[in-house]
N, C-alpha and C positions, 0 to 999 in steps of 0.2 A: 523557380515557382513552388512555392511550399506544398508538399503532398504528405500530409501526415496522416495517420490514423491512431486514435486514442483506444484503449484496451477497456473494460469496464471500472477498471481500478486506477485510471489515467495514466497510465505508460502510456510511451510510444512503443508501437510495433510495426510491422514492415509496411512499407510503403504503398505496397499494391497489394494486399491480402485477399487475391483474386483466386478464385478455384482453378488446380491444374488442368489443362488442356484449351484447345481453343472452343472459344463462344461457340453455342450451338440453338439454332433456330430462334424463335423471339422476333422474327422481323416485323410484323406486323405491332407486336407491342412498342418495339423500339422506335418504329416510325408516328406513333403515334404520341409519345411519350416526347420525342424533339419537338413535335409540332406545338404541343400543350406548351412548350417553352416561349412560342413567339407569340401565341393567341392571347388577345387581349382578354384583361382580368374584368373582373365587377366594375372597379373602381375606375377602369380607362374607360369603359363604356358610357360611365353615369358621369365623364369629366374630371374626373380626379385625380391625383397622383396616389398610385400604390403605395399604402405605407409601410407595407414591410417585404420582405423575399416571397417571392412563388414559390409555391409548395405543391412537390408532384409526391403523389402516393403511388407504391408498388405496395401491393397487398396478396396475400398471399399464403397457404399453410406453410407451417415450415417444412423445409426440403422440398417446396415447390420450385426453387432456382432462384427465388425472387433478392435474394443479395448478389447471385451471379448475375443476373439482369440491370441491377441498379448499379453494379460494378460496370458492367459493358456500356451501360450509358454515362456514366462518369466519365470512362476512357474516351468515348467519342467526342464529348460536346466540351472536355476540362478546357481545350483551348481558349475559350471564349472566356476566360476567367482567369485573368492574368494575376491576382494576387493569391491564385493558387487552391488544392482541393483541401479541404479537412473530414475527415472520417471520424466518426464514434460510436460506438455500440453500447446502446442504451440498457439493453436486458443480457446477464449472463448466460450461458449456453442450458441452463438448467430452467431458463424460464424467469428468473428471479430479475424484479428491474433493478437497473441502477440508479441511485439517488440523482437527483439534477445536478447538485452540488458537486459531486464526483465527476461528472461529467464536463461540466463546465469549467473547472479546474484542470483537467486535463486539457480540455481544449485552447485555453489560454497558456498553458505550458507548451502546447506546440507552436504556437504562434511567439513563442519565447516572450511572452509578456509576466508579469507578477503576478500570483494570484497569493494573499497572505495567508497563513495558517489559521485557521479558527474563524475566517471571513465565512457571514451568511449568505446561503444561496441566493437570496436578492442582489444583495452586493455582486456574488460574484457574475452572477446572470447579466446585469447591469454592464457590468464591465467588459465582458464576452460582446455584448450589445454595440457597446461605445467602439471596441476594436474594430468590428465588423462595419459599422457605420459608414466609414470614407473607403470600403473596400469592396471589389468586385469577384466573391470569393463562391466556391461552390462546396456546400454540407453535405455530406451524405450522412444520415442519421439509421444506423442500422438496427432491427430487433426492436422497434419501439411498441414499448409495452402500452401506451395508451397517448389521447393527444394531451393530457399536460405536460408530458415530458417535452413533448416537440415544440410544443409553444411557447415554454420558458426558454428554450435557444432561439427561437426565431428573431435573424437579425432584421433590424430597423432600417432595412437598406435594400430597396426593390431591384437595384442592380446585381443583388446577390439570389442565388438558386439554393432550395433546400430538395434534396431526394429521399424521403422518408421511408422505411420498410416496416410493413405491419401487418400483422395477423387481419385485420378489420379496418373498418373505416376512423378517421380520427374526426370524430364528431365535434363540435365547436371551433375549429380553426376554418377560417371565412375561405373561400376560393379554392380550396384543394382540387388538384386534378388527379381522378384514381386514376389505377389501371390494376384489374385483378386479374391474377393468372389462374391459369387450370395447367391441363398437362402439356407437356409439347407435342409439336404435330409429329405424326408416324415416322416420318423421313428423318428428322432430327433425332426422334426416340430410339430408333433404329440404329441412327450413328454413334449414338451415347453408348449404347449396348455394345455395338461393335470394338469401340474403345478398350473394353474389358475383354471382350471374349476372342478379339483377333477377328480377320474378316472372312477364313475360311468357314468356320462353323455357320455364319448368318450367310455366306452366299450361296452355301448348299442348299440351307432350307429354309429361304427369306420367308416363306408363310409362317413359319414357326414363331420367327422374330417377330413378326408383324400379332401373332398371335399372343405374344408374351406381354409386347406392350401394349396390346389392348388389356390384358388381366391388369397390366402395372396401372392402366389408365394413363399414361406416358408423364406419372407421375417420377421427378428425377430422382431422388432420392430412392424408391422403390427400385427403378431403374438400374440405380448404381449398385445395390444390395443382390441383385437378380447379376448382374454382372461379375461382382466379386464372387457369388457362388459358382459359376460356372468358368470362371478363371480358375478357381482353386480344384476343379474337376474338369481336367482339360478330356478326359474321354466320355464326356456327357453331353447329350446332343441338347440343344438349344430345346426342343421339343418336350424333352423328358419335363424341365422346369415350367415350360408351357403348361403342360398338361394338369403338372400338381397344383401352379397357379390356380386353374380354371376349376380343379377341384375343391381345393379351398374355398372359391368364391361360393360355389355349390353349398356347401356346407355349413358356411360362415353367416351369421346373421347378421343383422343391419348393427351399426354402432363401430366400439373402436377397434372391435375384431373383423369387421366386414372391410377394413379401409385395405387398399393394394399395398401400402405401406406395411401395415403390421402381418398381413398375410405372408408377405416376404420374408421380413422379418422372422417371423415363426419359422419358417423354412429352414433358414438360415442358421437360427438358433440352436434348433433341434439337432441339427448335424454337426455342431461344434462338438470335440472332445470337452470331458466333464470338465476340466480343471481351468481350460479357458472359459468356458460358459458361465461359471461361477466366477472366476474375475471380470468379464462383462457385466452379469447383474448386478452385483457389487460397487461396480463402478457410479450405479445410480448415487453412492453416499460421496462419490470424490468432489470436495469444493468448489463452486464454480464450474463442475463438470469438466475440470481440469485434474490431470493425472500423470505421474510420470511412475519409472521402475517401483520406486519407494512405498508410495501410496497404493500399489495393485498389490505389490508383496505384504504390505501389513494388513490390508484389508482381507486377503484369501488366506493369509497365513503361509505363503511359500517364500521361495528365496527370492532376492532380487533380479539374478539371473532368468529362471524360469518366468516371473512377471513381466521382464522385458520381450523375451520370446513371445510369451502370449501378446502382448501387446503389438509386435509388429506383426503377427498373424491377424490379429481382429483388423488394423489398417487393411490388409491386404483383402480382406473381406468387404472393407466400405463400411466397418462397424464403427472405427474411429476415426479421427483426421490426425495424421503427425505434424505438429507446428515446426515451422521453422524456425528452431531458438538452436544456441550453442549447446542447449543440452536436451537430452530424451526427455519432451513431452506431447501430451496427447488430449485430445478435446473430445469429449461424446458429443455430437451430433445432437444440437436441441432438440430435433423430430424424434430424436429415440428416447429422449429422456422419460418419456410417460411409459415408454414399453418397457424400459429397463427396470422401470420402478414397478412395474405389476409383474412381471417375471419375478425379482427380488422377495417381494411380499409373498407370491404363491410360492416359492421354493425356500426360503428361509424364513427361519421363525423369528418372532420380534426381538427376543433375547441373543438371539445371533446375528442381529442388524448390528443390537445395540453392542455386541460384543467387536465385531468387525469395526464400527465407528470407533471405540473405544481405543482398540490397536492403531488403525490409522491417525491420529489424534497424540497417541504415546508414542510412535513413531516420530513425527512431525516435532514433538519437544525436545526430544532426543536429538535431533538434527540439528535444529535450532541451537541445542547446548555446544554439539559439535562447531557449529559454524560461528561461534561466538568465542568457545574456547582457542580457536586455533589462531586468533587473534591477540592472545595473552600469553605468547611464547616465551615472556619473562617471569611468568607467575607458576611457581611449583606445583601450586593446587591444580590450576588448570592443564599440566601437562600431564599430573598425574591421572584426572579425567579423562582425557584424551585417551591414555595409554588403556584405561579401563573399558573404552568403548569398542564393539567389535567392529572387526575392520570394515566393515561394508558401511558403518556410520560416520567415519573419518574422511575430511578430507586431505587434500595431501598440499596443500597452501591457502594462505589467505586469500589468494586470487580464487582459486574454485571455490571457496566459500563463498566470495561476494559474489560468482557469477551464478551460484545454484538459489542464493537470497535472490536477486536480482529477475531470475527468471521465474522465480515459485512465488514472488510476491505477489502478484492477485489470487493464489490458490491459499495462500498462507494467511492475507486478510481474510478471505473466506472462510478460513479455517478457525479465526479466532470469532467469526460470527455464527457458525456451524455450533462451535462449543459452547454460547452462551443462548443461543435462540430459544431455547427452552426456558430461561429464565434461572437456571441454575448456575451458580459460579462456586462449583465444586471445585477440588483440588485441582484437577486435571486441566479443568478450564482457566484457572489463574496462573497453572504453571505456564500454561502454552501464551496466554498472554505477555507475562513476564518475560520469557525467555525471544518471543517475537520482537517487543520492545526492546531487549538489550541487545539483541543482534543485528537489530536496526542501526541502533545509534553506535554499534563497535564497526561498523562497515560505511554507513552512508553519514554519522554525522547525525546529534539531535535535530538539530535546525533542518538541514536538509529532509529530514523524514519525519517534520513536523506534520504536514497534512495527513501520514497515514498514523501516526499515533494519536492525531483526534480523534480519526474514527474509532481506533481500537478503545482508547480511555472514555469516549463519550459512548459507546455502546455498553460499557459497563457502568455508567453513571445511570443510563436509562434504566437496567436491570435494578440496580441499586436503589432506584427511586421506585420503581414499581414494587419490587419485594418489599421495602420496608428495611433496608440493611443498612443502618447508617454508618458503619465501619467502612464498609467498600464503598459508599457514596463520599466520606471523607478521602480516601485515598484516590478516587476518580479523578475528586474536585483539587486535590494538589497537584495530580500530575498535568491537570489541565491547565490550570494557573501557572505552572513552571513553563509549559510551552506557550501561552500568552506572556510572560515574561521575556521570555527567550526571543520571541519574534516581535518585540516592542509594542505589544499592547498591554500596557501595566495597567491601565485603569480596568480593564478586563480580568486580567489576574487578580488586582485587588479584588474584586465581587467574588470572585472564585474561592479565593484565602478566607474570606469572612465567610462564605456559605461551606466552606471545607472547616472553619473553626465550629460553628454550630453543629455540623453533623457527628466529629469529634466527641464534642462534650456531650451529642445525645448518646452516642456510643461508648462513652467515658473510657474512651483510649488516649492514655496520654502521650503517648508518640504522636498520632495524630495532631492533635492539641497543640502539643509543644511544635512541630512543624509549622501548624497553620499560623501560630503566634509568628515566629521568625519570620515566615515568608510576608504576613501581611508588614511586619515591620519593612522587611528589603523592597517592598513597593513602594511603602510612603516615602523611602528612601530614595528611591528612583525617580519619584516625583517632588522629590526637592522639600520634603515635608521632614525635617532633620528630629524635630521637638515628639512628633508622633514616633517616628521610628527608633528614638532611642527609648520611648515609652514601651512599645510593642517588644523591642529585645529586649527589655527590662523584665518583662511577665514571663517571655520564654525563657531567660536566665533563672528566675525563679524558680519555676517548674524543673531546671535540668539542676540544679542544687538541692531542691527538695530530694531528688530521686538518689543523690551523690556521683551524676554523671560526670565526672572530672573533666573530661577532655571535651564533651559538649558546651561545658560552662564556659570552659576558657575560650572556646571560639566565638561564645556569646559576649562575653568582655571584648574579646576583641571586634566584635561586629558594633557593638553600643559605643565603644570608643572612638570609632569612626563616625559614626552619626553624629557624636560630640565634635570630632575634629571638623566635619563640614561646617557644623555650625557656631566656629568658634569659639568653643568654650574648653579651651587647651587644658585647662585645669583637670575640668572630668575626665578628659579625654587620656590623661597619663596614669589618673588614677585606676581606670577599666585597665588601661594596657599594662599595668604592672599588675592587675590581678591577673590578667592573662598570661602574661608572662611566670608568674607563680604557679600557675593551673598547668602550664606545659611543662615547667620543671619538674612536677610533683608527678605527672604522669609519665616523664622520662624521653620527651619529643623535642630532641636536639634543634631538628631543621625548624619545627614551631618557634622554639625559643629563640632563635637567631630573626626569625621574622619578625617577631612583637620587638624584640630591642630594636630591630632597625626602624619599625611605626614608632618608638618610643623617642628616638634620635631626629625621626622625622617631623614629629610634633614639638619636641624642644627647639627647634629649628624655627618651626611657624613663630612659637610665644617669644621668639627673641632670648634664647639662650644658647648661642651659639656653642660655648665652652661646654656645656653639659650635653648637647648635641654630639660634641667630639668624643668625650669620652665615652657617651654610649656607643656610638656608633663604631668604635674602637673595640670595645666589648663584643659587638655583636660580628664584627670580622673574625673572633675568633671561634665564637659557637658556629659560624658560616663554616669554619676551616672544618671544625670537627664534626658538622652535618655533613662535609664533602660536597658543598654546593656552591660548583663556580661561578653560576650566572650570578650568584646572590654577592659573593663575594665581592666578584666585578662592581658591583654597582654600590655596594657599600665605599668601594673606594673611590667610586667616582664623587659618590656623597661627603666623602673626606676631603676630596680635594677642592669640591664647592665651598666647603665647609673653611679650609684651610685658606683658601683666597681670601674669603671675607675677613678672616682674623688676619690678614696681613702676612702669610709665610706661603708664598706664589713657589718658593723650592720644595718644599714638602708637599705642597699639591702636584706639581708635576711628577714626583716621585710615584706618589699613588694613582694617576691617570696610566702610568707607565705600566704599573702592577696591572690595573684593569686590561689594558691593551695586551698584555700577556697573557693573562687567563684566558683570553677570548680571541687570540689571533685580529684578524683583521674585521671581524662580525662585531659589528656596533652593540655592545650589551643593553639589553632591557632591561629600565628600572624593576623592583622586586615588583610583586604584587602583594596587594595587601590581602590580609586573611580573608575579607568580608568579600572578595571578588569571585563571582559563579557562584553567590550563594544561592540565588535562584536559580541555577543550571537545573534542568531535569535531573532529577533524582529518581531512578526507578523505582515505583513502589508499588504494591498489592497490597490487599488487605490481608493477606499472608505472604512474605517472601520466600517461596519456596526458591529453591535454586534448580 
């Protein structure tokens, strides 16, 4: 049975993300919810077949135990749904709605179904509905921000069941069965409290325990904080906290400060040590409500060790949740976000909050730099950069860096959104975006990371269009076009490249303009339009020649030659390859010179000139030897062998094949790459490419 959960950014998380401890109370609610599954719907009563899955709604304020109830219901009825349980969270811990496209992509991934990078929301939700149409699946949609989110994900299958968790009604969805939560019953609430305080203090003073439950109005989150406060003070009596809570209730007015949760939070917060209180309130800035010791350290300006100790202490008090992951990571409960934001704004000046946020983003940039640099062990510059970093920011090995990137991925993506949320693409935001893209490419691979990268570059494109920044717009469009090209969406890539060309011209940016021209040519070549490909490569070549960029001009001569080769214009192809060879030799690039000679030999062979191809191939072997490129040497030896066979010299051909086998052992050599291969690969770029 499939039993998967999907986090806000589409990554799979633990299969049973339920709260610790056994389930308490809610007997009546569970009975009614289970009865609602079987109850006839409006369509059935009118004689029609239900067109969509039944929706059960569990509505309640954050912290009311609504998710815990939904999980318990799912646990009890999951056996009726042989095709499994899918879980998705529709809001981040801070209340930010998760885009439907993101959720649909994550659910398709949980079903192990393809979800092309760059696909539109409508395509993804249609694919999800198709996948669920023939299944009997239970779908848990937690923290729904509104009816639109749920409606877009509803299966067109009456055999499926959707359990939605929300703060209010889902107006607009037909035949929803709502269950609205209040507080826990007194017996269950006292039992919840006892789990934190121990049985003795409750047993010796049961009336005070009931009085405390009454002051908390049976609200589970308030009871957890009350229990954490008592657990941290073994000498305190339950009656002490009950009296304080009732006193706060009498002093407080209506509104947020008058809620049981806000009152017990204030009591707990006021008795925190100063450093811990500051860390807690600054966690309202943590991206997506997710923090680790580095996040807390940067926000508060303290050491990483001190931050971790404080975070663990806050978990013990019920103020944070420790997530089940390979690295320490914590979540701010959604019900506490507005309270933390309020105390942060009352204790910190706006400039201090802005500085804390900048420190956090700067720390993230440096961690991403370290995460990428650890993969570049053969680069002296990368090693030097790693050595220059503080020890706390270094990863011991690539595996540790990859684990950190995987665990922190949702928070890192949220950091990018946070960095440009105000519409500014300042230096810090650009560096953060660039380093995240590079780290993902280094550890995950550009193609596997394409959905995440789409989101990053799409966000930049939105900001650039909104603020009229053509240079940034061109960079974002080029990146998106490269991702489209890599994932087989060539026509979409072509449209992006043309738009990038317009933006580059508007910005008077020669680099963006030249890259866009070259990319347009690459897209036409992929589509089989070799005449247009050669034309656009020629335009990009003229730009490079005008600026005296010898190496790039040589590469473009090669790309133009390849387009002519595909079109069967071997004379044009040879002229361009010879021009490329001259450029490589002028620049001292031995390996590229060897490959250019190899391509000249290939074209001569296509043109029916085997003797010339043989001589050129022999020259290419010498250059490949100078470049110490064993694979290219082996491929050239095999080409020599084929040519000699055609020229009627099988003995010499056999010698060259033996030489190739000696170079590569038993491994069959791959033919050399042409210089244009990978030209549309995602080249990481931002409007300013700070490292």
